[in-house]
C-alpha positions as CSV (number, residue, x, y, z in Angstrom):
1,M,-8.6,-15.7,1.1
2,A,-7.1,-14.8,4.5
3,R,-3.8,-16.2,3.4
4,L,-3.8,-13.9,0.4
5,G,-4.7,-10.8,2.5
6,L,-8.1,-10.3,0.9
7,E,-10.3,-10.3,4.0
8,T,-12.3,-7.2,4.8
9,S,-14.3,-8.4,7.8
10,L,-13.4,-9.4,11.4
11,I,-12.1,-12.9,11.5
12,D,-11.3,-13.4,15.2
13,R,-12.9,-11.0,17.7
14,D,-10.7,-12.3,20.7
15,V,-7.5,-11.7,18.7
16,Y,-8.8,-8.3,17.7
17,R,-9.5,-7.3,21.3
18,R,-6.1,-8.4,22.6
19,T,-4.5,-6.5,19.7
20,V,-6.4,-3.3,20.5
21,A,-5.2,-3.6,24.1
22,R,-1.6,-4.1,23.1
23,F,-1.6,-1.1,20.8
24,R,-3.2,1.0,23.5
25,E,-0.5,0.0,25.9
26,A,2.3,0.5,23.4
27,G,1.0,3.8,22.1
28,V,0.6,2.5,18.5
29,A,-1.8,3.9,16.0
30,L,-2.0,2.8,12.4
31,P,-1.9,5.2,9.4
32,T,-4.5,4.6,6.7
33,F,-3.5,3.8,3.2
34,A,-5.0,7.1,2.2
35,E,-2.7,9.0,4.6
36,L,0.4,7.2,3.3
37,E,-0.7,8.0,-0.3
38,D,-1.1,11.7,0.7
39,P,0.8,12.4,3.9
40,S,-0.5,16.0,4.0
41,T,-3.7,14.4,5.3
42,I,-2.0,13.0,8.4
43,P,-3.5,14.6,11.5
44,A,-1.8,17.8,12.6
45,G,-1.2,16.5,16.1
46,V,0.7,13.5,14.7
47,A,2.7,15.7,12.3
48,A,3.7,18.0,15.1
49,R,5.0,15.2,17.3
50,L,6.9,13.6,14.4
51,A,9.3,16.5,14.3
52,E,10.8,15.3,17.6
53,V,11.0,11.6,16.6
54,D,14.3,10.0,15.4
55,P,13.4,8.5,11.9
56,D,15.7,5.6,12.7
57,A,14.2,4.6,16.0
58,P,11.5,1.9,16.6
59,H,9.1,4.6,17.6
60,P,5.3,4.1,16.9
61,L,5.0,7.4,15.2
62,N,7.5,6.3,12.5
63,L,4.7,4.3,11.0
64,F,3.4,7.7,9.8
65,R,6.7,8.1,7.9
66,V,6.2,5.0,5.8
67,H,5.7,6.9,2.6
68,W,7.6,8.6,-0.2
69,F,7.2,12.2,0.9
70,N,9.8,12.5,3.6
71,D,12.2,15.3,3.1
72,E,16.0,15.0,2.9
73,S,16.3,15.1,6.7
74,R,13.6,12.4,6.9
75,R,12.0,14.5,9.7
76,G,9.7,16.7,7.7
77,L,7.5,16.5,4.6
78,S,8.4,17.4,1.0
79,P,5.6,18.3,-1.5
80,I,7.5,16.2,-4.1
81,P,9.1,12.8,-3.3
82,G,12.8,12.9,-3.3
83,A,14.2,11.9,-6.8
84,I,17.3,12.1,-8.9
85,E,17.4,12.7,-12.6
86,L,20.4,11.1,-14.4
87,P,22.1,13.1,-17.1
88,P,22.9,11.8,-20.6
89,E,26.6,12.1,-19.8
90,L,26.1,9.2,-17.4
91,T,23.4,7.2,-19.1
92,E,24.3,7.7,-22.8
93,T,20.7,8.2,-23.7
94,P,18.9,11.5,-24.3
95,A,15.8,10.2,-22.4
96,R,15.2,11.5,-18.9
97,I,15.8,8.7,-16.4
98,I,14.4,9.6,-13.0
99,L,14.6,7.6,-9.8
100,A,12.5,8.1,-6.7
101,L,14.6,7.7,-3.5
102,G,13.9,4.8,-1.2
103,E,16.6,5.9,1.3
104,R,14.2,8.5,2.7
105,F,12.0,5.8,4.3
106,P,12.2,5.4,8.1
107,M,14.2,2.8,10.1
108,I,15.5,0.8,7.2
109,R,16.2,3.5,4.7
110,A,14.5,1.5,2.0
111,H,10.9,1.5,0.6
112,K,10.3,-2.1,1.4
113,V,9.0,-1.1,4.8
114,L,6.0,0.2,2.9
115,A,5.4,-3.3,1.6
116,A,5.7,-4.8,5.1
117,Y,3.1,-2.3,6.4
118,G,0.8,-3.1,3.4
119,C,0.8,-6.8,4.4
120,L,0.6,-6.2,8.2
121,A,-2.2,-3.6,8.5
122,P,-5.0,-5.8,7.0
123,R,-4.0,-8.7,9.2
124,V,-4.1,-6.6,12.3
125,V,-7.5,-4.9,11.8
126,T,-9.2,-8.1,10.7
127,G,-8.1,-10.0,13.8
128,Q,-5.7,-12.3,12.1
129,F,-2.5,-11.3,13.9
130,D,-2.1,-11.2,17.6
131,P,1.1,-9.4,18.7
132,T,0.7,-10.7,22.2
133,R,0.9,-14.3,21.1
134,H,2.1,-14.6,17.5
135,R,5.5,-14.3,15.9
136,A,5.6,-12.4,12.6
137,I,7.5,-14.3,9.9
138,W,8.9,-12.1,7.1
139,P,10.2,-14.0,4.0
140,S,12.5,-11.9,1.8
141,T,15.4,-11.8,-0.5
142,G,16.3,-8.3,0.5
143,N,14.9,-5.4,2.5
144,Y,11.3,-6.6,3.1
145,C,12.4,-8.7,6.1
146,R,14.1,-5.6,7.6
147,G,11.0,-3.6,7.2
148,G,9.0,-6.4,8.9
149,V,11.4,-6.7,11.8
150,A,11.3,-3.0,12.3
151,I,7.6,-2.9,12.5
152,S,7.5,-6.0,14.7
153,R,9.8,-4.2,17.1
154,I,7.4,-1.2,17.2
155,L,4.5,-3.6,18.0
156,G,6.5,-5.3,20.8
157,C,6.3,-8.7,19.1
158,R,8.8,-11.2,17.8
159,G,9.7,-10.6,14.1
160,V,11.6,-13.3,12.3
161,A,13.6,-12.6,9.1
162,V,13.8,-15.5,6.6
163,L,16.4,-14.7,3.8
164,P,19.1,-16.3,1.7
165,E,22.4,-16.8,3.5
166,N,24.4,-15.1,0.7
167,M,22.9,-11.7,1.1
168,S,25.2,-8.8,2.0
169,R,27.0,-8.7,5.4
170,E,25.5,-5.3,6.1
171,R,22.0,-6.6,5.9
172,F,22.7,-9.3,8.4
173,D,24.5,-6.8,10.7
174,W,21.4,-4.6,10.6
175,L,19.1,-7.5,11.4
176,G,21.4,-8.6,14.3
177,R,20.9,-5.2,15.9
178,W,17.1,-5.2,15.6
179,V,15.8,-8.8,16.2
180,A,14.9,-9.9,19.7
181,E,17.0,-13.1,19.5
182,P,19.7,-14.3,17.1
183,S,17.5,-17.3,16.3
184,D,15.0,-14.8,14.7
185,I,17.3,-14.6,11.7
186,I,16.9,-17.7,9.5
187,R,19.4,-18.1,6.7
188,T,18.1,-20.3,3.9
189,P,20.4,-21.9,1.3
190,G,21.6,-20.0,-1.8
191,S,21.1,-16.4,-2.9
192,E,18.7,-14.3,-4.9
193,S,17.4,-17.1,-7.1
194,N,16.6,-19.4,-4.2
195,V,13.0,-18.3,-3.4
196,K,11.6,-21.8,-3.1
197,E,14.0,-22.5,-0.3
198,I,12.5,-19.5,1.5
199,Y,9.0,-20.9,0.9
200,D,10.1,-24.3,2.3
201,A,11.4,-22.7,5.5
202,C,8.2,-20.8,5.9
203,A,6.1,-23.9,5.4
204,E,8.0,-25.6,8.2
205,L,7.6,-22.5,10.5
206,E,3.9,-22.3,9.6
207,R,3.2,-25.7,11.1
208,D,3.4,-24.0,14.5
209,P,0.3,-21.9,14.9
210,V,2.2,-19.3,16.8
211,N,3.9,-18.3,13.6
212,I,2.1,-16.0,11.1
213,V,3.8,-15.7,7.7
214,F,3.5,-12.4,5.9
215,N,4.4,-13.6,2.4
216,Q,5.0,-10.5,0.3
217,F,5.0,-12.6,-2.9
218,C,1.4,-13.6,-2.6
219,E,-0.3,-11.0,-0.2
220,Y,-2.3,-8.4,-2.2
221,G,-1.7,-5.8,0.5
222,N,1.8,-5.5,-1.0
223,Y,0.4,-5.0,-4.5
224,L,-2.2,-2.5,-3.4
225,V,-0.1,-0.3,-1.1
226,H,2.4,0.1,-4.0
227,R,-0.3,0.7,-6.7
228,L,-1.9,3.4,-4.5
229,C,1.1,5.0,-2.7
230,T,4.1,4.4,-4.9
231,G,2.0,5.0,-8.0
232,A,0.7,8.3,-6.7
233,A,4.2,9.4,-5.5
234,L,5.7,8.7,-8.9
235,E,2.9,10.5,-10.7
236,R,3.8,13.5,-8.5
237,V,7.5,13.1,-9.5
238,F,6.6,13.1,-13.2
239,H,4.4,16.2,-13.0
240,A,7.2,18.0,-11.3
241,A,9.6,17.0,-14.0
242,A,7.2,18.2,-16.7
243,V,6.9,21.7,-15.3
244,G,7.8,24.2,-18.1
245,R,8.2,21.3,-20.6
246,P,4.7,20.8,-22.2
247,R,5.8,18.1,-24.6
248,T,7.0,15.8,-21.8
249,R,5.5,12.4,-21.7
250,L,5.9,9.4,-19.4
251,A,7.3,6.7,-21.7
252,A,7.8,3.9,-19.2
253,F,8.0,2.8,-15.6
254,V,10.8,0.3,-15.0
255,S,11.0,-2.0,-12.0
256,A,12.7,-5.1,-10.9
257,T,10.1,-7.8,-10.3
258,G,11.2,-9.0,-6.8
259,S,8.0,-9.7,-5.0
260,A,6.1,-7.7,-7.7
261,G,5.0,-5.1,-5.2
262,T,6.8,-2.1,-6.6
263,I,5.9,-2.9,-10.2
264,A,2.2,-2.5,-9.2
265,A,2.9,1.3,-9.3
266,G,3.0,0.8,-13.1
267,D,-0.7,-0.2,-13.1
268,H,-1.4,3.3,-11.7
269,L,1.0,5.0,-14.0
270,K,-0.4,3.3,-17.1
271,A,-4.0,4.2,-16.2
272,A,-3.1,7.8,-15.3
273,L,-0.4,8.6,-17.8
274,G,-0.3,5.8,-20.4
275,A,3.1,4.6,-19.4
276,R,4.5,1.3,-20.5
277,I,5.4,-1.2,-17.7
278,A,8.8,-2.9,-17.9
279,A,9.9,-5.7,-15.6
280,V,13.6,-6.2,-14.8
281,E,15.4,-9.5,-14.1
282,A,18.9,-10.8,-14.1
283,V,20.1,-12.3,-17.4
284,E,21.8,-15.0,-15.3
285,C,18.4,-16.2,-14.2
286,P,16.1,-15.4,-17.2
287,T,12.8,-16.6,-15.7
288,L,10.5,-14.1,-17.5
289,L,12.6,-13.9,-20.6
290,M,12.8,-17.6,-21.4
291,N,11.5,-19.7,-18.4
292,G,15.2,-19.9,-17.4
293,F,17.1,-20.5,-14.2
294,G,20.4,-19.7,-12.6
295,E,22.0,-17.6,-9.9
296,H,23.0,-14.0,-9.6
297,N,23.8,-11.2,-7.2
298,I,21.3,-8.4,-7.9
299,Q,20.2,-8.4,-4.3
300,G,16.5,-7.8,-3.8
301,I,15.0,-9.2,-7.0
302,G,14.6,-12.9,-6.1
303,D,13.4,-14.9,-9.1
304,K,13.1,-18.4,-10.6
305,H,9.4,-18.0,-10.0
306,V,6.6,-15.5,-10.9
307,P,5.0,-13.8,-7.8
308,L,1.3,-14.4,-7.4
309,I,0.7,-10.6,-7.1
310,H,2.5,-9.8,-10.4
311,N,-0.1,-8.4,-12.8
312,V,1.6,-10.2,-15.7
313,M,-1.1,-9.5,-18.3
314,N,-0.5,-5.7,-17.9
315,T,3.3,-5.9,-18.3
316,D,4.6,-4.6,-21.6
317,A,8.3,-5.5,-21.6
318,V,11.0,-7.5,-19.8
319,V,14.6,-6.3,-19.6
320,G,17.5,-8.4,-18.6
321,V,20.5,-6.9,-16.7
322,S,23.7,-8.7,-15.8
323,D,24.9,-8.8,-12.3
324,R,28.3,-8.0,-13.6
325,A,26.9,-4.7,-14.7
326,T,25.3,-4.0,-11.3
327,D,28.3,-5.2,-9.2
328,T,30.9,-3.2,-11.2
329,L,28.8,0.0,-11.5
330,L,28.3,-0.2,-7.8
331,T,32.1,-0.1,-7.5
332,L,32.3,2.8,-10.1
333,F,29.7,4.9,-8.2
334,N,31.2,4.3,-4.8
335,S,34.9,4.7,-5.3
336,D,37.1,7.8,-5.5
337,E,38.6,6.7,-8.8
338,G,35.2,5.9,-10.3
339,R,33.7,9.3,-9.3
340,R,36.7,11.1,-10.5
341,Y,36.5,9.4,-13.8
342,L,32.8,10.4,-14.2
343,V,33.5,14.0,-13.4
344,E,36.8,14.5,-15.3
345,R,36.4,12.2,-18.3
346,R,32.6,12.0,-18.8
347,G,31.7,15.5,-17.7
348,V,29.1,14.5,-15.2
349,D,28.2,17.3,-12.7
350,P,30.1,16.7,-9.4
351,A,27.0,17.5,-7.5
352,L,25.2,14.6,-9.3
353,V,28.1,12.3,-8.8
354,A,28.0,13.0,-5.1
355,T,24.5,11.5,-5.0
356,L,25.4,8.2,-6.5
357,G,25.6,6.6,-3.1
358,A,21.8,6.7,-3.1
359,F,21.8,3.7,-5.4
360,G,22.1,0.1,-4.1
361,I,22.5,-3.0,-6.3
362,S,18.9,-3.4,-7.4
363,S,18.6,0.4,-7.9
364,I,21.6,0.2,-10.4
365,G,19.8,-2.7,-12.1
366,N,16.8,-0.4,-12.6
367,I,19.1,2.3,-14.0
368,V,20.7,0.0,-16.5
369,A,17.3,-1.5,-17.5
370,A,15.9,2.0,-18.0
371,A,18.8,3.0,-20.3
372,K,18.4,-0.2,-22.3
373,L,14.6,0.3,-22.6
374,A,15.2,4.0,-23.7
375,K,17.6,2.8,-26.4
376,Y,15.2,0.1,-27.5
377,Y,12.3,2.5,-28.0
378,D,14.6,5.3,-29.4
379,L,13.4,7.7,-26.6
380,G,14.4,11.3,-26.7
381,P,14.6,14.3,-24.4
382,D,10.8,14.7,-24.1
383,D,10.5,11.1,-22.8
384,V,10.7,10.3,-19.1
385,V,11.5,6.8,-17.8
386,L,10.6,6.5,-14.1
387,T,12.0,4.0,-11.8
388,V,12.9,3.6,-8.1
389,A,16.1,3.4,-6.0
390,T,14.9,0.8,-3.6
391,D,17.8,1.4,-1.2
392,S,21.2,3.0,-1.1
393,A,24.8,1.7,-1.2
394,E,24.7,1.7,2.6
395,M,23.8,-2.0,2.6
396,Y,26.5,-3.0,0.1
397,G,30.0,-1.9,1.3
398,S,31.1,-5.5,1.5
399,E,29.8,-6.2,-2.0
400,V,32.0,-3.4,-3.4
401,S,35.0,-5.2,-1.9
402,K,33.9,-8.5,-3.4
403,A,33.4,-7.0,-6.8
404,T,36.7,-5.2,-6.7
405,A,38.4,-8.6,-6.0
406,K,36.3,-10.6,-8.5
407,Y,36.5,-8.3,-11.5
408,F,39.5,-6.0,-11.0
409,G,42.1,-8.0,-9.1
410,N,41.6,-5.8,-6.0
411,R,42.6,-2.7,-7.9
412,F,40.0,-0.3,-9.2
413,D,41.8,2.4,-11.1
414,A,41.0,4.9,-13.9
415,V,41.3,2.3,-16.5
416,A,38.9,0.0,-14.7
417,A,36.5,2.9,-14.3
418,G,36.6,3.7,-18.0
419,E,36.0,0.1,-18.9
420,T,33.1,-0.2,-16.5
421,W,31.3,2.8,-17.8
422,G,32.0,1.9,-21.4
423,R,30.8,-1.6,-21.1
424,H,27.8,-1.2,-18.8
425,M,26.5,2.3,-19.4
426,A,27.7,3.4,-22.9
427,G,27.6,-0.2,-24.0
428,A,24.2,-1.0,-22.6
429,G,22.3,-2.1,-25.7
430,V,19.0,-3.6,-26.6
431,D,20.0,-7.2,-26.0
432,H,17.8,-9.1,-23.6
433,V,14.9,-6.7,-24.1
434,L,11.6,-8.5,-24.9
435,E,8.5,-6.5,-25.9
436,L,5.7,-8.7,-24.8
437,T,3.0,-10.0,-27.1
438,H,-0.2,-11.4,-25.7
439,V,1.2,-14.9,-26.2
440,D,4.4,-13.9,-24.2
441,R,2.2,-12.6,-21.4
442,K,0.2,-15.9,-21.3
443,R,3.5,-17.9,-21.2
444,I,4.7,-16.0,-18.2
445,F,1.4,-16.1,-16.5
446,N,1.1,-19.8,-16.9
447,L,4.6,-20.3,-15.5
448,G,3.3,-19.1,-12.2
449,Y,1.0,-22.1,-12.0
450,F,3.8,-24.4,-10.9
451,T,4.8,-22.3,-7.9
452,W,1.4,-21.3,-6.7
453,V,-1.1,-24.1,-7.5
454,E,1.2,-27.1,-7.5
455,Q,3.6,-26.1,-4.8
456,Q,1.9,-23.5,-2.6
457,G,-1.7,-24.8,-2.7
458,V,-3.4,-21.7,-4.1
459,S,-6.7,-22.8,-5.7
460,L,-6.9,-22.9,-9.5
461,E,-9.8,-20.4,-9.4
462,D,-7.8,-17.9,-7.3
463,F,-4.8,-18.3,-9.6
464,S,-6.7,-18.0,-12.9
465,V,-8.8,-15.0,-12.1
466,R,-5.7,-12.9,-12.1
467,A,-5.6,-13.0,-15.9
468,K,-8.3,-10.4,-16.1
469,Q,-7.7,-6.7,-15.5
470,T,-11.0,-6.4,-13.8
471,F,-9.6,-8.5,-10.9
472,W,-6.7,-6.1,-10.4
473,D,-8.9,-3.0,-10.7
474,G,-11.4,-4.6,-8.3
475,L,-8.6,-4.8,-5.6
476,L,-8.8,-1.0,-5.3
477,D,-12.1,-1.5,-3.4
478,L,-10.1,-3.1,-0.6
479,A,-8.3,0.2,0.4
480,P,-11.4,2.2,1.6
481,A,-12.7,-0.9,3.4
482,W,-9.3,-1.4,5.2
483,D,-9.0,2.3,5.9
484,A,-12.5,2.3,7.6
485,M,-11.3,-0.7,9.7
486,I,-8.1,1.1,10.6
487,E,-10.0,4.2,11.7
488,R,-12.3,2.0,13.8
489,F,-9.3,0.1,15.3
490,N,-7.6,3.4,16.2
491,A,-10.8,4.8,17.8
492,E,-11.1,1.6,19.9
493,S,-7.4,1.8,21.1
494,G,-7.8,5.5,21.8
495,V,-4.1,6.2,20.8
496,A,-4.8,8.5,17.9
497,A,-7.0,10.7,20.2
498,R,-4.0,11.3,22.5
499,W,-2.2,13.0,19.6
500,S,-5.0,15.2,18.4
């Protein structure tokens, strides 16, 4: 249970005491899950001090910015999370496709720092992680390891990133600036689809008791923080989009599976607003679509397995997107020729085109999937499809160069721009869209057995209980228990009292 992040009682009192002392010394207080869900409840003293803190610094107060409500400057609060609505001129569907912006999160400019915090906080307040002795191991196919390394830096402990060697150069450059030692970056073989290689490396590291693995793929803190915080934030985005349009409905929430943290927001949106939940994966590695395998470049959505924290039996559809689409659209959105084409030939508002740098590779995958799903269900102008822009193009400049060389002979001109938009936006059809039946869900659910029971040693009981929605809804009881422990921890460290 401790391995899965489900503990709500103190496990090791000595570890807990040392951690309290470290946090007192480092001036670190922990935000509650409730405060990250609704940042207007963050203590006034903390909010006042935040105005003077650089959002990109490893400052303890930046933990209180690990939420969706940062304003454009990333220094203040916005009543509505930052979001961009894409026009039909770009998407070729009348449905309203809206993306919440992950680039407003602190330190890493990606929302995966929220997942890292969701896994870390329960381990801290239950005495399972000792920053004075332990190294924090962060397995990832994208930004989660960056979020974990950033938080480790705040805590004054060693954070180790474990990720595939073929991720973008910019991601490794960022890690190189933030880790304590170059050896704290562990490159595993392969790319997005090589998650098992990450697990193997973590299993080797875990043999040393000094290493604590925060496995986002199986720790329920990741699921819960997104169901609560990302779900509530997206609900706020929807209600803002519906103002003055009484017939507006939330037709679907679309999310790449990845670690299955973000897609947990769909459980909230389905319960609150009746939204369908659609999972996105690469057609080059169609794990959910057809138990398939392969390799792709949609960075951040590692697959060839089903995460333990994916609530499969509540997922309504799977949408496949090609990495050719994401790579070439990344080029279209981030080149002068591409942006000129969208304005002059497609009639897209220049102000909207200027924001397209907010979308990284997996964000573009979500856009294409949202458009495909809208066409599949014949959605119209009263229908909203919500999704997230996990990160921006900031992490993918080298990938634009690679795509330009691979697909366009190192020359991206107006013709290439038109072909890219025509093939991957206008031409995005209903292929590789699977509306899940109960039998389809059971097939996908059962596929997870081979990873989690046979390979990773999760008990059959802990694996099977996940087929019932009562299990997932019951996880909501963890949040108030953890928040009470966080408040007690902060009181014992005395740090929060300094800011009041």
